[in-house]
Each structure stands twice: as C-alpha cells, then as structure tokens.
TORKOL-4160 file (C-alpha; in steps of 0.2 Angstrom, whole numbers, padded with zeros to 4 digits, m for minus):
142
<pt num="1" X="m0009" Y="0112" Z="m0009"/>
<pt num="2" X="m0004" Y="0099" Z="0005"/>
<pt num="3" X="0011" Y="0109" Z="0009"/>
<pt num="4" X="0000" Y="0125" Z="0011"/>
<pt num="5" X="m0011" Y="0115" Z="0023"/>
<pt num="6" X="0003" Y="0110" Z="0033"/>
<pt num="7" X="0011" Y="0128" Z="0034"/>
<pt num="8" X="m0006" Y="0135" Z="0040"/>
<pt num="9" X="m0007" Y="0122" Z="0054"/>
<pt num="10" X="m0020" Y="0111" Z="0046"/>
<pt num="11" X="m0009" Y="0096" Z="0048"/>
<pt num="12" X="m0022" Y="0083" Z="0049"/>
<pt num="13" X="m0030" Y="0089" Z="0033"/>
<pt num="14" X="m0013" Y="0089" Z="0025"/>
<pt num="15" X="m0011" Y="0071" Z="0030"/>
<pt num="16" X="m0028" Y="0066" Z="0023"/>
<pt num="17" X="m0025" Y="0076" Z="0007"/>
<pt num="18" X="m0008" Y="0068" Z="0004"/>
<pt num="19" X="m0015" Y="0051" Z="0007"/>
<pt num="20" X="m0029" Y="0054" Z="m0005"/>
<pt num="21" X="m0019" Y="0062" Z="m0019"/>
<pt num="22" X="m0005" Y="0050" Z="m0017"/>
<pt num="23" X="m0017" Y="0035" Z="m0020"/>
<pt num="24" X="m0024" Y="0044" Z="m0035"/>
<pt num="25" X="m0007" Y="0047" Z="m0042"/>
<pt num="26" X="m0002" Y="0029" Z="m0039"/>
<pt num="27" X="m0017" Y="0022" Z="m0048"/>
<pt num="28" X="m0013" Y="0034" Z="m0063"/>
<pt num="29" X="0005" Y="0030" Z="m0063"/>
<pt num="30" X="0011" Y="0048" Z="m0060"/>
<pt num="31" X="0028" Y="0043" Z="m0054"/>
<pt num="32" X="0035" Y="0061" Z="m0050"/>
<pt num="33" X="0019" Y="0067" Z="m0042"/>
<pt num="34" X="0019" Y="0052" Z="m0030"/>
<pt num="35" X="0037" Y="0054" Z="m0026"/>
<pt num="36" X="0036" Y="0073" Z="m0022"/>
<pt num="37" X="0019" Y="0071" Z="m0012"/>
<pt num="38" X="0027" Y="0057" Z="m0002"/>
<pt num="39" X="0044" Y="0067" Z="0000"/>
<pt num="40" X="0035" Y="0083" Z="0006"/>
<pt num="41" X="0025" Y="0072" Z="0018"/>
<pt num="42" X="0041" Y="0064" Z="0024"/>
<pt num="43" X="0048" Y="0082" Z="0027"/>
<pt num="44" X="0032" Y="0087" Z="0037"/>
<pt num="45" X="0034" Y="0071" Z="0048"/>
<pt num="46" X="0052" Y="0075" Z="0051"/>
<pt num="47" X="0047" Y="0093" Z="0056"/>
<pt num="48" X="0035" Y="0085" Z="0069"/>
<pt num="49" X="0049" Y="0072" Z="0074"/>
<pt num="50" X="0037" Y="0058" Z="0069"/>
<pt num="51" X="0051" Y="0047" Z="0063"/>
<pt num="52" X="0041" Y="0032" Z="0059"/>
<pt num="53" X="0029" Y="0042" Z="0048"/>
<pt num="54" X="0044" Y="0050" Z="0040"/>
<pt num="55" X="0051" Y="0033" Z="0036"/>
<pt num="56" X="0035" Y="0026" Z="0029"/>
<pt num="57" X="0033" Y="0041" Z="0017"/>
<pt num="58" X="0051" Y="0041" Z="0012"/>
<pt num="59" X="0049" Y="0022" Z="0008"/>
<pt num="60" X="0034" Y="0026" Z="m0004"/>
<pt num="61" X="0044" Y="0040" Z="m0012"/>
<pt num="62" X="0059" Y="0029" Z="m0015"/>
<pt num="63" X="0047" Y="0015" Z="m0022"/>
<pt num="64" X="0042" Y="0029" Z="m0035"/>
<pt num="65" X="0060" Y="0034" Z="m0039"/>
<pt num="66" X="0064" Y="0048" Z="m0028"/>
<pt num="67" X="0083" Y="0045" Z="m0027"/>
<pt num="68" X="0084" Y="0044" Z="m0046"/>
<pt num="69" X="0071" Y="0057" Z="m0051"/>
<pt num="70" X="0072" Y="0076" Z="m0054"/>
<pt num="71" X="0083" Y="0087" Z="m0043"/>
<pt num="72" X="0069" Y="0092" Z="m0031"/>
<pt num="73" X="0065" Y="0074" Z="m0028"/>
<pt num="74" X="0083" Y="0069" Z="m0025"/>
<pt num="75" X="0086" Y="0084" Z="m0014"/>
<pt num="76" X="0071" Y="0081" Z="m0003"/>
<pt num="77" X="0075" Y="0062" Z="m0002"/>
<pt num="78" X="0093" Y="0066" Z="0004"/>
<pt num="79" X="0087" Y="0078" Z="0017"/>
<pt num="80" X="0074" Y="0066" Z="0024"/>
<pt num="81" X="0088" Y="0052" Z="0024"/>
<pt num="82" X="0100" Y="0063" Z="0034"/>
<pt num="83" X="0086" Y="0067" Z="0046"/>
<pt num="84" X="0082" Y="0048" Z="0048"/>
<pt num="85" X="0100" Y="0044" Z="0050"/>
<pt num="86" X="0102" Y="0056" Z="0064"/>
<pt num="87" X="0086" Y="0050" Z="0072"/>
<pt num="88" X="0093" Y="0032" Z="0072"/>
<pt num="89" X="0110" Y="0038" Z="0078"/>
<pt num="90" X="0119" Y="0032" Z="0063"/>
<pt num="91" X="0135" Y="0043" Z="0063"/>
<pt num="92" X="0143" Y="0035" Z="0048"/>
<pt num="93" X="0128" Y="0037" Z="0037"/>
<pt num="94" X="0126" Y="0055" Z="0043"/>
<pt num="95" X="0143" Y="0060" Z="0036"/>
<pt num="96" X="0140" Y="0052" Z="0019"/>
<pt num="97" X="0122" Y="0058" Z="0018"/>
<pt num="98" X="0127" Y="0076" Z="0022"/>
<pt num="99" X="0139" Y="0075" Z="0007"/>
<pt num="100" X="0125" Y="0069" Z="m0004"/>
<pt num="101" X="0114" Y="0083" Z="0002"/>
<pt num="102" X="0126" Y="0096" Z="m0003"/>
<pt num="103" X="0127" Y="0089" Z="m0020"/>
<pt num="104" X="0108" Y="0086" Z="m0023"/>
<pt num="105" X="0101" Y="0101" Z="m0013"/>
<pt num="106" X="0115" Y="0115" Z="m0015"/>
<pt num="107" X="0103" Y="0127" Z="m0024"/>
<pt num="108" X="0086" Y="0120" Z="m0020"/>
<pt num="109" X="0075" Y="0132" Z="m0010"/>
<pt num="110" X="0057" Y="0126" Z="m0009"/>
<pt num="111" X="0048" Y="0129" Z="0008"/>
<pt num="112" X="0048" Y="0111" Z="0013"/>
<pt num="113" X="0066" Y="0109" Z="0009"/>
<pt num="114" X="0071" Y="0125" Z="0018"/>
<pt num="115" X="0061" Y="0120" Z="0034"/>
<pt num="116" X="0069" Y="0102" Z="0034"/>
<pt num="117" X="0087" Y="0110" Z="0032"/>
<pt num="118" X="0083" Y="0122" Z="0047"/>
<pt num="119" X="0077" Y="0107" Z="0057"/>
<pt num="120" X="0093" Y="0097" Z="0052"/>
<pt num="121" X="0104" Y="0113" Z="0058"/>
<pt num="122" X="0095" Y="0111" Z="0075"/>
<pt num="123" X="0098" Y="0093" Z="0077"/>
<pt num="124" X="0114" Y="0088" Z="0069"/>
<pt num="125" X="0131" Y="0089" Z="0077"/>
<pt num="126" X="0143" Y="0103" Z="0074"/>
<pt num="127" X="0153" Y="0095" Z="0060"/>
<pt num="128" X="0138" Y="0091" Z="0050"/>
<pt num="129" X="0130" Y="0108" Z="0053"/>
<pt num="130" X="0145" Y="0117" Z="0046"/>
<pt num="131" X="0142" Y="0107" Z="0030"/>
<pt num="132" X="0124" Y="0111" Z="0029"/>
<pt num="133" X="0127" Y="0130" Z="0031"/>
<pt num="134" X="0134" Y="0129" Z="0013"/>
<pt num="135" X="0116" Y="0125" Z="0006"/>
<pt num="136" X="0106" Y="0140" Z="m0001"/>
<pt num="137" X="0091" Y="0134" Z="0009"/>
<pt num="138" X="0101" Y="0138" Z="0025"/>
<pt num="139" X="0103" Y="0157" Z="0021"/>
<pt num="140" X="0090" Y="0163" Z="0032"/>
<pt num="141" X="0096" Y="0153" Z="0047"/>
<pt num="142" X="0101" Y="0165" Z="0062"/>
C-alpha cells in the first residue's frame, strides 16, 4: 500500500502511512513487517536523494532484523546500504556492499528494489555499475 502511494506520486501520504503502519507493527512485535516497511521507505528516500531519511529508515529496519531476515529484507538492506555508502563517498565499503548485493539480490525483482537498483546504476562508478548489471532487477535498464 505505501509503495503504491509512492509510485503514484502521493509521497507525503506514503510517508504518513509508513510511519503509522510501522508504529502499529512495532507495538505488535511484527518483526518482518517493520523491517520491510522501513526498508521500502529507505528505498523511497534514496530515490528522492534524501540521505538522512534513508539512513533513519535503514536504522529502524536493521533494529528489526533486516540484515538477517528473509531474502527480500536482506536484498533491500544491501541496496540501501550501497546507496548510503555512495552518498558518504565510502569507496572501500561500496565494493564490499556491491558484492553483498549480488549475493542477496541476484534474483529479487520487486518494484522498490528495481527502482533502487536503477538509481544505483545512475550514481555509482563504472566498476560498481558493471557488477550491478548482473542483477535480475537491472534487466530493464537501457
């Protein structure tokens, strides 16, 4: 639902819904729901180049087990981490995170993930871009 709002340009509504749903899921102890809501919100923030918001959402996702959760959680976390490393100019971390992203996201193709992969292909250096093109999510890139 929140992703659909973002996709249709209702970004403020998507942010409000994410905050509300995440708070409810946290109160109920729904680990994977929190992790994915916050991970998708972090992707949306990356797409808007709002690095501080992306980092905040990523931290919440991590607190709820994103890096050790199911494959979609791990793939999303790896993509956001790579984007944040690029935003911080952390060249060493970019290389290791690109490798991690290849492992975690090789066949993952949800909309938010495809969009962040496309964003990464735009902003990362050539040597990282070449690796990212191996992801299934990169298939529709011109």
